[in-house]
C-alpha angles and dihedrals in degrees: 000000000000117000095169140355107279115228110210133176118211120201122183153075110335119200144160122243103211118193127194110193122198149120138265122228106145145028119242115255088213095062139348093275136122117255110220117202107210117226104173142354130219135174135192139177114281136183111016085355090068087054087053092049088052090050091050092050088056090054096250126157098240133197118183126200122194149130117246133167131269092246144101092274087054093054091046090052093048090056093050093052092046088050092067095044100249124161099244126197101180118170117203122217125197117242094016123119119226106233114256123169116194124198128190113213121194122179091347094304126104110244102182140345123211124188126205107189152116113249097176120104118275116258117272089244090056092048091051090049092051093048092049092053089045092056088053099052101031099095092053090068137072098220141342129246118200113200107192115190093163094248095129107263096102102055116178098252093046091047091053093047091053092048094046093049092045090050090050087055097044094250116143112227119207119194135197094205131213129199128017101278103093093171083082087073098043114151096026116138091234142342127215105216118160122227096273092047092047091052093052094046096045100034088226122126105227107215104137144007093280095053091042088056090049090050093049092048095049091048090052089052099044093050100029091234131182090211124025109205137168125190110224104191111229088004089065123218131332129198134173117228105159083310137029112279120188129189111193121220117260098209112141093187129018115203104149128005087192108135094001090128090052086052093050093050092047097044094046087052094049094048095047090047087056091056100256120149119248097262091051090047090051092051091049089049091052094053089048091051090048089059095045098050088055090066132068121252130358097336138170139216129228125213088250091053091046095051094044089049088052090056094040094059089064091058122096120253091258093053091050089069091063107086135185118230092264095048090047092053090055090050092048095051090051094047094050092050086055088053093243117165106237122211122193134193137160144202150121098269090189104168107016113227139163094278090058093047092049093047094050091046091054088045092054091051090067096069147353101273130032120206117191121203107205124202113241120234088258090051094049091053093055090050103038106021136259093298091067145115106048095190125046118252092247090052094049092048092049097050092044091049090054090061112103091225095055116080102176135009124196129175125231132186104190119104090255135022092237097119089046091051088045090056093047104038093200123207088223129030113195126197136165126281091253089074091072107135093005130107113262115215109241096022088124090061108037119079090232142004121223123187117207120201113233122236108265113253097011118110140126094244091050089051093049090047090051091051093047091048091051095049090054 
């Protein structure tokens, strides 16, 4: 898709999303509350910073303009912005707190969140200084994204000044709005409200296509928009251009919608900066959102992920269980965050028979998810000889991925699956009963090794021998 490196300016409320990860094993003797033993901490850019992260993943040249506090959190935020190579224009205001939202996570569940921030509007002199900087750097950018989290940076008067100046210089302004007064954003190219926000701003209860059209028309009038748009979660994105046009979502699996709105704003901006028309931009944004909601937490999507996702949505449900190493790595990370018990096994599985199916069914019973490492054709030849495999690797992978017990299949060509096991770090490693007393590759990595006895008289070699004997 990229024809050039898009240059995008983000203005809005920057914040830090801070996470404290731990476990709960006791109740406090001081009060009837859980005691969380903190094991690690992490922090990511939040608010308008998540829009910045999304643009960075798309390879944009980014500038960010905001007002923060003269505090420790502000210094931390500056360092995070600097680390990803963004052009930062951060104005510091005395007696203002830089937004930092801390979440305590125990056993993959959020226990509590506490916020330390200022929510009042920035001072007039801060707004004037921000606008002055904006006028100096505006022309160097393809378009402007306003990320309004209602923390006081985008005051109504400042927002109107920014939009007016941008329009005078033929720069589109895209806004992720906050609140119900959309006259604040009058003159913007488009807004990205979700259904709930659109209902509050328009006063129209969106129940069907007719009320959706009414809301789109009213929002366009209220904010004098070039394009009236509403995001509809799993139903995609709707716009009104002489008629209602809806582009459904393309998400296969939804695990977390956190930050999806930031992804939509960033990806729409990116596509429009590349010269795409609005419908093409919406399709791109839907793809990007489809990638992001398949991850946990405030996530981003790269161009490679989006392109791969575009290709994958045209696959059948069986093929979707066949993963490359990189795809599998993403799935494993997601599954571990969800606390799933991962089981791994591997093999050639050349001519599928009852013994295979029984073995895999038992393997799956040891955990929540079964990942199967499948020897490639090249690997099978090295192990079994030039006459094998009978069935091509793509056919073997397809048939195995259709089994109810198998969650994911990935091909490997190494002599052993050690590197694959190293990447997965499974809770359970399963091998056949013939490994009794032998060293199992990957046993030093997996949490536990289980051996499964084969069904008597069922094997690929015996099947091949029977076929050969019959044909003679």
